[in-house]
RODO-2510 file (C-alpha; in nm, 4 decimals, decimal comma):
residues 169
     n   res          X          Y          Z
     1     x    -2,1462    14,6667     1,1559
     2     x    -2,1629    14,4258     1,4718
     3     x    -1,9286    14,1702     1,2706
     4     x    -1,6813    14,4698     1,2284
     5     x    -1,6944    14,5624     1,6135
     6     x    -1,6460    14,1782     1,7085
     7     x    -1,3183    14,1410     1,4491
     8     x    -1,1525    14,4772     1,6388
     9     x    -1,2403    14,3764     2,0221
    10     x    -1,0987    14,0041     1,9264
    11     x    -0,8032    14,1605     1,7243
    12     x    -0,7178    14,4150     1,9956
    13     x    -0,7665    14,1593     2,2967
    14     x    -0,4927    13,9150     2,1092
    15     x    -0,2685    14,1973     2,0688
    16     x    -0,2459    14,3076     2,4287
    17     x    -0,1935    13,9322     2,5253
    18     x     0,0717    13,9519     2,2989
    19     x     0,2352    14,2548     2,4068
    20     x     0,1559    14,1412     2,7846
    21     x     0,4056    13,8350     2,7264
    22     x     0,1415    13,6122     2,6706
    23     x     0,2383    13,5254     2,2842
    24     x     0,1317    13,1490     2,2679
    25     x    -0,2780    13,2597     2,3953
    26     x    -0,2206    13,5419     2,1601
    27     x    -0,1301    13,2889     1,8425
    28     x    -0,3657    13,0791     1,9053
    29     x    -0,6536    13,3603     1,8963
    30     x    -0,4644    13,5163     1,6388
    31     x    -0,4671    13,1903     1,3888
    32     x    -0,8586    13,1372     1,4840
    33     x    -0,9174    13,4892     1,3700
    34     x    -0,7126    13,4587     1,0358
    35     x    -0,9345    13,1593     0,9346
    36     x    -1,2465    13,3123     1,0123
    37     x    -1,0776    13,6435     0,8217
    38     x    -0,8467    13,5188     0,5872
    39     x    -0,7900    13,8367     0,3534
    40     x    -0,7448    14,0625     0,6330
    41     x    -0,4051    14,1966     0,6037
    42     x    -0,3957    14,3394     0,9719
    43     x    -0,4773    14,0199     1,1173
    44     x    -0,2594    13,8293     0,9005
    45     x     0,0204    14,0370     1,0351
    46     x    -0,0466    14,0190     1,3711
    47     x    -0,0648    13,6813     1,3346
    48     x     0,2836    13,6665     1,1815
    49     x     0,4087    13,8773     1,4307
    50     x     0,2205    13,6511     1,7362
    51     x     0,4595    13,3625     1,5214
    52     x     0,7744    13,5179     1,5312
    53     x     0,7911    13,6199     1,9090
    54     x     0,7685    13,2399     1,9996
    55     x     1,0812    13,1764     1,7320
    56     x     0,8181    13,0174     1,4680
    57     x     0,9784    13,1620     1,1840
    58     x     0,8651    12,9355     0,9264
    59     x     0,5040    12,9431     1,0362
    60     x     0,5101    13,3214     1,0243
    61     x     0,6123    13,3226     0,6900
    62     x     0,2643    13,2512     0,5089
    63     x     0,0866    13,5093     0,7473
    64     x     0,3231    13,7858     0,6486
    65     x     0,3184    13,6733     0,2538
    66     x    -0,0866    13,7014     0,3083
    67     x    -0,0430    14,0581     0,4778
    68     x     0,1393    14,1676     0,1693
    69     x    -0,0941    14,0344    -0,0659
    70     x    -0,3986    14,1725     0,0121
    71     x    -0,5263    14,5693     0,0581
    72     x    -0,6003    14,7483     0,3501
    73     x    -0,2589    14,7821     0,5727
    74     x    -0,1891    15,0857     0,6795
    75     x     0,1930    15,2567     0,5828
    76     x     0,3500    15,1587     0,9045
    77     x     0,2409    14,8317     0,9307
    78     x     0,3398    14,7347     0,5605
    79     x     0,6579    14,8690     0,6674
    80     x     0,6610    14,6050     0,9647
    81     x     0,5890    14,3452     0,7176
    82     x     0,8526    14,4302     0,4605
    83     x     1,0841    14,4301     0,8022
    84     x     0,9566    14,0999     0,9712
    85     x     0,9684    13,9010     0,6482
    86     x     1,2640    14,0028     0,5131
    87     x     1,4462    13,9379     0,8400
    88     x     1,2334    13,6061     0,8745
    89     x     1,3266    13,4610     0,5509
    90     x     1,6871    13,5756     0,6041
    91     x     1,7096    13,3616     0,9670
    92     x     1,5662    13,0767     0,7431
    93     x     1,8656    13,1076     0,5223
    94     x     1,6194    13,1756     0,2687
    95     x     1,8443    13,5063     0,1511
    96     x     1,7362    13,5763    -0,2316
    97     x     1,3382    13,6116    -0,0618
    98     x     1,4943    13,8158     0,2007
    99     x     1,6953    14,0265    -0,0849
   100     x     1,3718    14,0700    -0,2586
   101     x     1,1260    14,1526     0,0134
   102     x     1,3881    14,3984     0,1950
   103     x     1,4065    14,6217    -0,1599
   104     x     1,0705    14,5591    -0,2318
   105     x     1,0694    14,7291     0,1352
   106     x     1,3120    15,0046     0,0281
   107     x     1,1050    15,1148    -0,3151
   108     x     0,8104    15,1792    -0,0631
   109     x     0,9867    15,3154     0,2041
   110     x     1,3405    15,4604     0,0550
   111     x     1,6486    15,5173     0,2498
   112     x     1,4582    15,3363     0,5569
   113     x     1,7448    15,2652     0,7700
   114     x     1,6211    14,9514     0,9608
   115     x     1,5244    14,7997     0,5918
   116     x     1,8432    14,9078     0,4981
   117     x     2,0533    14,7140     0,7935
   118     x     1,8551    14,3799     0,7608
   119     x     1,9311    14,4125     0,3526
   120     x     2,2918    14,4497     0,4539
   121     x     2,2794    14,1326     0,6832
   122     x     2,1044    13,9645     0,3876
   123     x     2,3702    14,1332     0,1449
   124     x     2,6240    13,9685     0,3950
   125     x     2,4665    13,6489     0,3739
   126     x     2,4628    13,6056    -0,0002
   127     x     2,8504    13,6730    -0,0390
   128     x     2,8141    14,0278    -0,1176
   129     x     3,0196    14,1883     0,1728
   130     x     3,1107    14,5105    -0,0334
   131     x     2,7409    14,6047    -0,1114
   132     x     2,6503    14,5269     0,2685
   133     x     2,9046    14,7772     0,4300
   134     x     2,8086    15,0394     0,1370
   135     x     2,4880    15,0043     0,2593
   136     x     2,5752    15,0504     0,6369
   137     x     2,7839    15,3112     0,5862
   138     x     2,5528    15,4732     0,3888
   139     x     2,2984    15,4151     0,6518
   140     x     2,5223    15,5217     0,9270
   141     x     2,6181    15,8266     0,7391
   142     x     2,2403    15,9883     0,6996
   143     x     2,1531    15,8604     1,0366
   144     x     2,3976    15,9176     1,2953
   145     x     2,3601    16,1690     1,5736
   146     x     2,7317    16,1060     1,6756
   147     x     2,9009    16,4601     1,5814
   148     x     3,2456    16,2707     1,5121
   149     x     3,0131    16,0843     1,2439
   150     x     2,8301    16,3789     1,1222
   151     x     3,1870    16,5584     1,0915
   152     x     3,2899    16,3370     0,8203
   153     x     2,9785    16,2746     0,6933
   154     x     3,0965    16,3427     0,3049
   155     x     3,3545    16,1644     0,3462
   156     x     3,1931    15,8355     0,5065
   157     x     2,9228    15,8674     0,1963
   158     x     3,1883    15,9003    -0,0838
   159     x     3,4127    15,6161     0,0449
   160     x     3,1131    15,4023     0,0705
   161     x     3,0929    15,4046    -0,2949
   162     x     3,4337    15,3231    -0,3713
   163     x     3,6144    15,1122    -0,0725
   164     x     3,9209    15,0284    -0,2731
   165     x     3,9818    15,3714    -0,3644
   166     x     4,3578    15,4961    -0,2538
   167     x     4,5112    15,8275    -0,3255
   168     x     4,7741    15,8168    -0,6152
   169     x     5,1292    15,9506    -0,5363
***
């Protein structure tokens, strides 16, 4: 029990450091924790996040991957891992793994607008502009609170599925 308390206290302190803008210090502590607890998904996720905050995307990837490969991560954090890893892969130009990760995230979190937005960016990067626009239009129609978008929601959804449709005279 004492080990769990020490782990929780050390993790909480490292997360606070990151949240307080002391990401480099948080990263050092989190890397040490990740070495001590290699099967801890929450520590892996927080370690990845600290790397991302510092612009160390390549170094974040193995921690994100570890966070998804071991059990125990709450749903909200799993969502964050899918988003963080998918986005990181995309920023690194690793578009196919980005697409796989974001689609896998959407399997667990269907119609999530944040995952859909990042998927649209990755689709654009792979030359799938039509699918990227379709994805964004559907997310816009489903989530917008703007009264004009809401008024035209059905039309936006319809045209999203066939952007080239034209009325024949």
